C-alpha positions as a Markdown table, in Angstrom:
| # | Residue | x | y | z |
|---|---|---|---|---|
| 1 | Met | 0.0 | 0.0 | 0.0 |
| 2 | Phe | 2.9 | 2.4 | 0.7 |
| 3 | Arg | 4.4 | 1.9 | -2.7 |
| 4 | Arg | 1.3 | 1.5 | -4.9 |
| 5 | Gly | -1.5 | 3.0 | -3.0 |
| 6 | Ala | -3.0 | 6.5 | -3.3 |
| 7 | Arg | -2.3 | 9.1 | -0.6 |
| 8 | Leu | -4.1 | 12.0 | 1.0 |
| 9 | Glu | -2.1 | 14.1 | 3.5 |
| 10 | Gly | -3.6 | 16.3 | 6.2 |
| 11 | Pro | -2.3 | 18.0 | 9.3 |
| 12 | Ser | -3.7 | 15.2 | 11.6 |
| 13 | Phe | -3.2 | 12.1 | 9.6 |
| 14 | Val | -2.2 | 10.5 | 6.3 |
| 15 | Leu | -4.7 | 8.3 | 4.5 |
| 16 | Leu | -3.4 | 5.6 | 2.3 |
| 17 | Trp | -5.8 | 3.5 | 0.2 |
| 18 | Arg | -5.8 | 1.0 | -2.6 |
| 19 | Arg | -8.5 | -0.7 | -4.5 |
| 20 | Glu | -8.5 | -4.4 | -4.1 |
| 21 | Pro | -11.2 | -7.1 | -4.4 |
| 22 | Gly | -12.8 | -8.2 | -1.2 |
| 23 | Pro | -14.4 | -6.5 | 1.8 |
| 24 | Arg | -13.2 | -3.2 | 3.1 |
| 25 | Ala | -10.2 | -3.4 | 5.4 |
| 26 | Val | -8.9 | -0.6 | 7.7 |
| 27 | Gly | -5.7 | -0.3 | 9.6 |
| 28 | Phe | -4.4 | 2.4 | 12.0 |
| 29 | Ala | -0.7 | 3.2 | 12.5 |
| 30 | Val | 1.1 | 5.5 | 14.8 |
| 31 | Gly | 4.9 | 5.9 | 14.7 |
| 32 | Arg | 7.1 | 5.8 | 17.7 |
| 33 | Arg | 8.3 | 9.4 | 17.1 |
| 34 | Leu | 4.8 | 10.5 | 18.4 |
| 35 | Gly | 5.7 | 9.5 | 21.9 |
| 36 | Gly | 5.4 | 6.6 | 24.4 |
| 37 | Ser | 2.8 | 3.9 | 24.2 |
| 38 | Val | 0.2 | 5.8 | 26.2 |
| 39 | Val | 0.4 | 8.7 | 23.7 |
| 40 | Arg | 0.4 | 6.5 | 20.7 |
| 41 | Asn | -2.6 | 4.5 | 21.9 |
| 42 | Arg | -4.5 | 7.8 | 22.5 |
| 43 | Ala | -3.8 | 9.0 | 19.0 |
| 44 | Arg | -4.9 | 5.6 | 17.6 |
| 45 | Arg | -8.1 | 5.6 | 19.7 |
| 46 | Arg | -9.0 | 9.1 | 18.5 |
| 47 | Leu | -8.4 | 8.1 | 14.8 |
| 48 | Arg | -10.3 | 4.9 | 15.2 |
| 49 | Glu | -13.4 | 6.6 | 16.8 |
| 50 | Ala | -13.3 | 9.4 | 14.1 |
| 51 | Tyr | -13.3 | 6.7 | 11.4 |
| 52 | Arg | -16.1 | 4.7 | 13.2 |
| 53 | Arg | -18.3 | 7.8 | 13.0 |
| 54 | Gln | -17.6 | 8.4 | 9.3 |
| 55 | Arg | -17.2 | 4.8 | 8.0 |
| 56 | Gly | -20.4 | 5.0 | 5.9 |
| 57 | Leu | -18.6 | 7.4 | 3.5 |
| 58 | Ala | -16.1 | 4.7 | 2.4 |
| 59 | Pro | -17.1 | 1.9 | 0.0 |
| 60 | Glu | -18.1 | -1.4 | 1.6 |
| 61 | Asp | -16.2 | -3.5 | -0.9 |
| 62 | Gly | -13.0 | -3.3 | -2.9 |
| 63 | Ile | -10.9 | -0.9 | -0.8 |
| 64 | Arg | -8.1 | -1.1 | 1.7 |
| 65 | Leu | -7.5 | 1.9 | 4.0 |
| 66 | Cys | -4.7 | 2.9 | 6.4 |
| 67 | Leu | -4.8 | 5.9 | 8.6 |
| 68 | Ile | -1.4 | 7.1 | 9.9 |
| 69 | Ala | -1.5 | 9.5 | 12.8 |
| 70 | Arg | 0.5 | 12.7 | 12.9 |
| 71 | Pro | 1.2 | 14.7 | 16.1 |
| 72 | Ala | -1.8 | 17.0 | 15.4 |
| 73 | Ala | -4.1 | 14.0 | 15.8 |
| 74 | Leu | -3.6 | 14.5 | 19.6 |
| 75 | Thr | -4.3 | 18.2 | 19.8 |
| 76 | Thr | -7.0 | 18.8 | 17.1 |
| 77 | Pro | -10.5 | 19.2 | 18.5 |
| 78 | Phe | -12.3 | 15.9 | 18.1 |
| 79 | Glu | -15.1 | 17.2 | 15.9 |
| 80 | Gln | -12.6 | 18.7 | 13.5 |
| 81 | Leu | -10.8 | 15.4 | 13.4 |
| 82 | Val | -14.1 | 13.6 | 12.6 |
| 83 | Asp | -14.8 | 16.1 | 9.8 |
| 84 | Ala | -11.3 | 15.7 | 8.4 |
| 85 | Val | -11.6 | 11.9 | 8.3 |
| 86 | Gly | -15.0 | 12.2 | 6.6 |
| 87 | Thr | -13.6 | 14.5 | 4.0 |
| 88 | Ala | -10.7 | 12.2 | 3.3 |
| 89 | Leu | -12.9 | 9.1 | 3.0 |
| 90 | Thr | -15.2 | 11.0 | 0.6 |
| 91 | Gln | -12.2 | 11.9 | -1.6 |
| 92 | Ala | -10.9 | 8.4 | -1.4 |
| 93 | Ala | -14.2 | 6.9 | -2.5 |
| 94 | Arg | -14.4 | 9.3 | -5.5 |
| 95 | Arg | -10.8 | 8.8 | -6.7 |
| 96 | Pro | -9.9 | 5.6 | -8.6 |
| 97 | Arg | -6.6 | 3.8 | -7.8 |
């Protein structure tokens, strides 16, 4: 996915996606440079919940998604994070790749 997938970058996260047959699959990643395990898990939980609220915007079949947290994922107000994830999912659903 990192080499051949499409990419959308935002201040709070990077969304990678690739069209593949099969049901939708989603992964969440947080690098160690973000901080210790408590901080990384908090960023992952925030991204996961934001995705959960907006998952209806992504296609049900034929797509693999990966959200990679950036430091702003910890400080961005949650509703803004939810909106950003929704916008990214809408763009990913429209773009072929």
